[in-house]
Each structure stands twice: as structure tokens, then as C-alpha cells.
C-alpha positions in Angstrom: 105.6 245.9 84.4 104.0 249.1 86.1 100.8 250.4 85.0 102.7 253.8 83.6 105.0 251.7 81.5 102.1 250.0 79.7 101.1 251.4 76.1 97.4 252.1 75.8 95.5 252.4 72.5 93.4 255.4 71.6 89.8 255.1 70.6 90.6 255.4 67.1 93.0 252.7 67.2 90.5 250.4 68.7 87.7 251.3 66.5 90.0 250.6 63.5 90.9 247.3 65.0 87.3 246.4 65.5 86.4 247.5 61.8 89.3 245.3 60.3 88.4 242.2 62.2 84.8 242.2 61.3 84.5 239.1 59.2 85.1 240.0 55.5 82.4 237.6 54.5 79.7 240.2 55.5 80.8 242.1 52.1 79.5 239.0 50.0 76.1 239.0 51.5 75.3 242.3 50.1 73.4 245.2 51.2 72.4 243.3 54.6 76.0 243.4 55.4 75.5 247.2 56.7 73.0 246.0 59.0 75.5 243.6 60.5 78.0 246.2 60.8 75.5 248.5 62.5 74.6 245.6 65.0 78.3 244.9 65.6 79.0 248.3 66.5 76.1 248.7 68.7 77.2 245.4 70.4 80.9 246.8 70.9 79.7 250.1 72.3 77.6 248.2 74.8 80.2 246.0 75.9 82.6 249.1 76.0 80.1 250.7 78.3 79.8 247.8 80.5 83.4 247.3 81.0 83.9 251.0 81.5 81.2 251.1 84.4 82.8 248.0 86.1 86.1 249.8 86.2 84.6 253.0 87.5 83.1 250.8 90.3 86.4 249.0 91.1 89.7 250.2 92.1 91.3 246.6 91.8 93.7 245.9 88.8 93.1 243.3 86.4 90.3 242.1 84.2 89.0 240.0 87.0 89.3 242.9 89.6 85.7 243.8 89.5 84.2 240.2 89.4 86.2 239.5 92.7 83.7 241.7 94.5 80.7 239.6 93.5 82.3 235.9 93.0 85.4 236.0 95.2 88.8 234.8 94.5 87.5 232.1 92.2 85.5 234.9 90.1 88.6 236.8 89.7 90.6 233.6 88.5 88.0 232.7 86.1 87.7 236.2 84.6 91.6 236.3 84.0 91.8 233.0 82.9 89.0 233.2 80.3 90.5 236.7 79.3 94.0 235.0 78.8 92.3 232.2 76.6 90.3 234.7 74.5 93.3 236.6 73.9 95.1 233.3 72.4 92.3 233.0 69.9 92.1 236.6 69.1 96.0 236.9 68.2 95.4 234.0 66.0 92.4 235.5 64.3 94.2 238.8 63.7 97.2 237.0 62.1 94.8 235.0 60.0 93.3 238.1 58.9 96.7 239.7 58.2 97.9 237.0 56.1 94.5 237.1 54.2 94.6 240.9 53.5 98.2 240.5 52.5 97.4 237.6 50.1 94.6 239.6 48.6 96.8 242.8 48.4 99.6 241.0 46.9 97.3 239.0 44.6 98.7 235.9 45.7 96.7 232.5 45.8 97.5 230.6 49.0 96.7 227.1 49.8 95.4 226.2 53.2 98.8 224.8 54.4 100.5 228.0 52.9 98.1 230.3 55.0 98.8 228.2 58.1 102.3 228.2 57.8 102.1 232.1 57.1 100.0 232.5 60.1 102.5 231.1 62.2 105.0 232.9 60.6 103.3 236.4 61.7 102.7 235.2 65.0 106.5 234.5 65.7 107.4 237.7 64.1 105.1 239.8 66.5 106.0 237.5 69.4 109.7 238.4 68.5 108.9 242.0 68.1 107.4 242.1 71.6 110.3 240.7 73.2 112.6 243.3 71.9 
């Protein structure tokens, strides 16, 4: 797939995704959760800035393009491999969050097995949608 055909997310979409993915358990803590949100926002901005700077200095494609300068091909492989593994866990976390929010929105009580099965269904639906 060429670089022009890829759909890029806007800053607003990425911000909303980050805000939704923050742990919902923070709300149960009380007013200290506001501090947690601020710390998470600052950390996310620091990561975004670091990746933006690395991307400016490297013209090589992929997540590991800039790590290849410092660590060679092994660094490029490790950066891309760990990025792929993190995507696996991130997709599962997003699916579990969708199931949790959906259950709350529809006022449905789900058992852990039902949450697991619902998460698998959400993952398959999204995977199927991506292949169309």
C-alpha cells in the first residue's frame, strides 16, 4: 500500500481516542483523577513531540526508520516488532473498552465470559471491515 493511499488520523481524532482510552477507573478515585488526566496528557504530548522530532530527522519509512541510524538493522527490526506487538494489545484494549462502554450505555450486565465473547466479536467485525 502506498503512502498516499493510507488514511491519516487528525489531531482531534487522536486526542479523542486518547481521552476515551484513559482508564475509566480514574473516575472512581475522585478529584485526584483530574491530576491523573493532566499527567497523562503531558506524557502523551512528550511522546508525540519525541516521535515528531525523530520523524523530522529521519527520512526512512516505518516506526524503526529512525532507530536504524543508531542501532542498525537489528534496531529497526526490534522497533517494528515491538510496535507490532503493542498494536496487538492496543486493539484488544480498544475492543474491551468498546464492549464496556456499550454495556454501560445499553444498561446490560455482562459476565466475564460474555465480555470475552463480545470482545472477540468486536475484533472480528473490525477485522472484516478492514478487509472490505
